[in-house]
Structure formats: structure tokens, C-alpha cells
VODREN-107750 format. One line per field, with one value per residue (C-alpha): residue number from 0; y, z, x; residue in three letters. Coordinates in Angstrom, 2 decimals. Example, Ala and Ser with C-alpha at 12.3 -4.5 7.8 and 13.67 -1.06 7.14 Angstrom:
residues 2
pos <- (0, 1)
yy <- (-4.50, -1.06)
zz <- (7.80, 7.14)
xx <- (12.30, 13.67)
code <- (ala, ser)
This chain:
residues 211
pos <- (0, 1, 2, 3, 4, 5, 6, 7, 8, 9, 10, 11, 12, 13, 14, 15, 16, 17, 18, 19, 20, 21, 22, 23, 24, 25, 26, 27, 28, 29, 30, 31, 32, 33, 34, 35, 36, 37, 38, 39, 40, 41, 42, 43, 44, 45, 46, 47, 48, 49, 50, 51, 52, 53, 54, 55, 56, 57, 58, 59, 60, 61, 62, 63, 64, 65, 66, 67, 68, 69, 70, 71, 72, 73, 74, 75, 76, 77, 78, 79, 80, 81, 82, 83, 84, 85, 86, 87, 88, 89, 90, 91, 92, 93, 94, 95, 96, 97, 98, 99, 100, 101, 102, 103, 104, 105, 106, 107, 108, 109, 110, 111, 112, 113, 114, 115, 116, 117, 118, 119, 120, 121, 122, 123, 124, 125, 126, 127, 128, 129, 130, 131, 132, 133, 134, 135, 136, 137, 138, 139, 140, 141, 142, 143, 144, 145, 146, 147, 148, 149, 150, 151, 152, 153, 154, 155, 156, 157, 158, 159, 160, 161, 162, 163, 164, 165, 166, 167, 168, 169, 170, 171, 172, 173, 174, 175, 176, 177, 178, 179, 180, 181, 182, 183, 184, 185, 186, 187, 188, 189, 190, 191, 192, 193, 194, 195, 196, 197, 198, 199, 200, 201, 202, 203, 204, 205, 206, 207, 208, 209, 210)
yy <- (44.86, 47.68, 49.34, 52.92, 54.96, 58.19, 60.92, 63.90, 65.71, 66.71, 70.36, 73.53, 76.81, 78.47, 78.14, 80.50, 83.35, 83.26, 82.69, 80.56, 78.41, 76.65, 75.96, 78.69, 77.19, 77.05, 75.85, 73.10, 71.33, 72.47, 70.96, 69.12, 68.20, 66.25, 64.58, 63.38, 62.73, 60.62, 58.62, 58.19, 56.25, 54.43, 53.70, 52.21, 50.98, 47.27, 47.87, 45.77, 49.23, 48.79, 52.53, 55.89, 59.03, 62.73, 66.29, 68.32, 70.28, 70.60, 69.71, 66.65, 65.29, 66.02, 63.96, 60.93, 60.90, 59.95, 56.97, 56.02, 56.24, 53.11, 51.57, 52.15, 50.07, 52.85, 56.55, 59.20, 59.50, 62.94, 63.37, 66.52, 65.88, 65.30, 68.57, 71.18, 72.94, 75.85, 78.94, 81.59, 84.63, 83.70, 82.43, 83.82, 86.01, 86.51, 84.38, 86.86, 89.13, 86.71, 85.45, 88.34, 87.55, 85.43, 83.55, 82.03, 81.67, 79.63, 77.66, 77.05, 75.87, 74.91, 74.25, 72.44, 75.51, 77.52, 78.31, 80.25, 83.33, 82.72, 79.16, 76.09, 74.75, 72.03, 69.99, 69.94, 69.54, 66.35, 64.88, 65.29, 63.85, 60.96, 59.96, 60.00, 57.70, 55.12, 55.72, 54.51, 51.56, 50.24, 50.54, 48.57, 45.98, 43.80, 46.25, 48.09, 51.83, 55.54, 59.01, 61.75, 64.44, 67.67, 67.96, 69.42, 66.89, 63.70, 65.11, 65.30, 61.72, 60.57, 61.82, 60.42, 56.70, 57.43, 58.57, 61.78, 64.73, 67.30, 69.59, 67.89, 67.37, 69.69, 67.13, 64.56, 65.19, 65.04, 65.34, 66.32, 62.98, 60.77, 57.82, 57.05, 54.06, 53.33, 49.59, 49.89, 46.59, 45.29, 45.60, 48.47, 51.00, 50.74, 52.98, 51.75, 54.13, 57.89, 59.72, 57.22, 59.55, 56.78, 57.30, 60.98, 62.66, 65.18, 68.48, 70.07, 72.40, 76.17, 75.99, 72.28, 72.47, 68.52, 68.08)
zz <- (-36.17, -37.35, -40.67, -40.70, -44.09, -43.29, -46.24, -47.15, -48.34, -51.95, -53.25, -52.87, -54.18, -50.83, -51.74, -54.69, -51.75, -50.57, -46.74, -43.84, -43.80, -40.70, -39.58, -41.84, -42.42, -45.69, -47.95, -50.11, -53.10, -55.96, -59.51, -59.31, -56.10, -56.45, -59.38, -57.19, -54.39, -56.77, -57.87, -54.41, -53.72, -57.02, -55.49, -52.07, -53.23, -52.70, -49.76, -46.48, -44.72, -41.59, -40.67, -42.18, -40.20, -40.77, -39.78, -39.37, -41.81, -45.52, -47.48, -45.54, -44.89, -48.71, -49.49, -46.70, -48.28, -52.03, -49.92, -48.44, -51.67, -52.31, -48.83, -47.96, -44.93, -43.49, -42.52, -41.95, -38.39, -37.16, -34.90, -34.18, -32.83, -36.09, -37.63, -38.84, -37.09, -34.46, -35.93, -33.62, -34.60, -38.14, -39.33, -42.25, -42.34, -45.50, -45.83, -46.64, -44.27, -41.85, -43.40, -41.18, -38.63, -35.93, -34.98, -38.60, -38.93, -35.42, -36.86, -39.82, -38.88, -35.03, -34.68, -31.11, -29.94, -31.50, -30.42, -33.01, -31.40, -29.81, -30.91, -29.92, -29.91, -32.82, -29.87, -28.53, -32.33, -32.74, -29.89, -29.78, -33.30, -32.50, -28.75, -31.63, -33.95, -30.96, -29.96, -33.17, -33.51, -29.98, -31.12, -34.43, -33.46, -36.68, -39.11, -41.84, -41.64, -43.33, -41.37, -43.68, -42.83, -43.21, -44.86, -41.60, -38.93, -41.05, -41.31, -37.53, -37.42, -39.27, -37.75, -34.49, -36.03, -38.10, -34.90, -36.24, -33.99, -34.48, -35.92, -39.15, -39.73, -42.93, -44.85, -45.31, -48.36, -48.01, -51.15, -51.48, -51.70, -50.83, -48.74, -46.29, -44.28, -40.32, -39.00, -35.25, -33.38, -29.48, -31.40, -32.79, -35.45, -38.70, -41.49, -44.49, -47.28, -47.32, -50.24, -52.40, -55.12, -58.05, -57.86, -58.33, -62.01, -63.76, -62.97, -65.68, -67.58, -68.58, -71.74, -71.13, -71.97, -72.53, -69.34)
xx <- (125.26, 122.77, 123.34, 123.03, 122.18, 123.49, 121.54, 122.50, 119.12, 119.18, 119.81, 117.56, 118.04, 119.33, 122.47, 122.29, 121.57, 124.58, 122.96, 123.72, 120.30, 120.49, 117.10, 115.01, 111.62, 110.73, 113.51, 112.59, 114.06, 114.24, 114.11, 117.58, 116.97, 113.73, 115.12, 117.96, 115.63, 113.89, 116.85, 117.49, 114.42, 115.31, 118.66, 117.08, 113.68, 115.18, 117.10, 114.85, 114.73, 113.07, 112.59, 113.55, 114.51, 115.08, 115.79, 112.88, 113.49, 111.82, 114.38, 115.42, 111.79, 111.05, 114.53, 113.21, 110.00, 111.52, 112.68, 109.82, 107.67, 109.38, 108.50, 105.14, 105.11, 107.28, 106.65, 109.16, 109.89, 111.27, 114.60, 115.20, 118.77, 120.06, 119.10, 121.05, 123.72, 121.98, 124.03, 122.47, 122.20, 124.18, 120.82, 120.02, 123.23, 125.35, 128.34, 130.34, 129.83, 131.03, 134.07, 136.41, 135.54, 137.20, 134.91, 134.37, 137.75, 137.82, 134.51, 136.78, 139.69, 139.44, 135.80, 135.85, 136.74, 134.00, 130.26, 128.21, 126.90, 123.70, 123.91, 125.36, 128.79, 130.52, 130.97, 127.73, 126.23, 128.45, 127.56, 123.88, 124.20, 125.87, 123.66, 120.79, 122.65, 123.53, 119.64, 119.03, 121.22, 119.82, 116.43, 117.17, 119.74, 120.93, 118.65, 118.68, 117.93, 118.31, 118.96, 118.23, 120.19, 122.24, 125.91, 127.76, 125.98, 126.94, 130.60, 130.49, 128.80, 131.69, 134.53, 133.40, 133.19, 136.33, 138.47, 139.02, 139.51, 136.87, 138.92, 139.55, 135.63, 135.66, 137.92, 135.36, 133.00, 129.54, 127.47, 123.69, 121.78, 124.82, 124.74, 127.82, 127.48, 128.19, 127.88, 127.28, 127.51, 129.21, 132.45, 134.04, 132.05, 132.73, 132.48, 131.74, 131.59, 131.54, 129.86, 128.43, 126.70, 126.61, 123.02, 122.65, 122.03, 124.12, 123.29, 121.62, 123.67, 122.98, 120.52, 119.71, 115.74, 115.75, 113.94)
code <- (met, thr, thr, ile, leu, leu, ile, arg, his, ala, val, asn, asp, trp, val, lys, thr, gly, lys, leu, ala, ala, trp, thr, pro, gly, val, his, leu, asn, ala, glu, gly, gln, ala, gln, ala, arg, ala, leu, gly, glu, arg, leu, lys, asp, arg, pro, leu, gln, ala, ile, tyr, ala, ser, pro, leu, glu, arg, thr, leu, glu, thr, ala, glu, ala, ile, ala, ala, his, his, pro, gln, leu, ala, val, gln, val, val, glu, ala, val, gly, glu, leu, asp, cys, gly, arg, trp, gln, asn, ala, gln, val, ala, asp, leu, glu, ser, arg, lys, met, trp, gln, leu, ile, gln, his, val, pro, ser, arg, ala, arg, phe, pro, gly, gly, glu, thr, met, arg, arg, ala, gln, ala, arg, ala, val, asp, ala, val, glu, ala, leu, ala, glu, arg, his, pro, arg, gly, leu, ile, ala, val, val, ser, his, cys, asp, ile, ile, arg, leu, ile, leu, ala, his, tyr, leu, gly, met, his, leu, asp, met, phe, gln, arg, ile, val, val, ala, pro, ala, ser, ile, ser, val, val, gln, leu, gly, phe, gly, arg, pro, met, val, gly, cys, ile, asn, asp, thr, gly, his, val, pro, pro, ala, pro, gln, pro, gly, asp, asp, ser, gly)
């Protein structure tokens, strides 16, 4: 049985812009995210990882490198299929400007029928991410691997293995730098945990200059 740690990248400043980042280049971890990534690396430093995989975007690669810092025998390997949702023409758009659109409402409430304008369908995103996870499980039978990806992609993967309809995937909470565990073998898939954040340090409070 292969154990797969599905890890969401740590936090960055892009969310403060109110825009959809999607595949926008140059989105890096901020100071809080770097602290989260270091804590994640510490959490996994004694685990017998066989491989570390990541989406090709900077925020996932930087999170994965914090894990790899404790596993010098491993290099982070890029897997494009666990990359962020392709939002098409909505990339870099202000979320506030999208919320009144019919397609935005469809994405929020019936995502199985939704396609981002000029981008991909939610069904396609789920299929390519699950296919990637299945391929990695075949590559590492009875191994332990880390896969660093994005919130919605991880939620779509978890929904698949939970037997949950895609339209309900947004009920799953996947916080920054969290770990979720899926085990894949020849029998039924097992979801060991979802959204483990026990290692994540508290967010800095306004006016806190202690660090």
C-alpha cells in the first residue's frame, strides 16, 4: 500500500489582493508562509519519504523544498498534473467582480457542470489530479511520498477517494501547510486524515514584532 501525503502549500501575500492567482508566476511564500513551511519540514524530517513531488508553481516548490531540506537524498520532482486550477481568462481577475456572474455561481454550487472561461472544467481538473496520484502510487508501491499541491486540487482528490460527489468537494477544509493522507493499494482506498495542521505555528498578530 502506498501512503500519499497531500500537502497544501504555505501562505503567501497574493490572497490579500482579492484576485485569482491560478497559474500566475512569481507568487512566493511570505514570511508567515516560510515559517509554516519550516514547521512542516520539521514535522516530516523523520518520516521515511521515498519521494517529494510538487506542482510547478513557486509557492508549492518553496514548500516542497522546506521538506526536502531534511531529506538531502531527495530532489523535488515537478508534476504538472497536480498544478492549480486553470482559470483561463479569469486568472488575475478580482473575485469581487466575478461573484455576480452566473458561471461563478455554477462553480460555487454545481462545480461538476462548470468550466472556467477559456480554462478547464472541474471534472477535468479532478481527473488529471487523480490520474497523477494513481500513477505516483504505481511508481512507489508500499512507499511513503509527499505531494505538494493546491487547496482545490487536494479537495478534488480527497472527494474522489471519499466517494463524494464533485459538487460537494468544497465542504472539505484544506488549510495552508496542512497534511492529508491517502493510502492506495489493491483494495479500497483509505483516507487516513484530512487537514492536519498540528505543526502549523499560530499566525502573527497585528503589532507583534517579536519575530
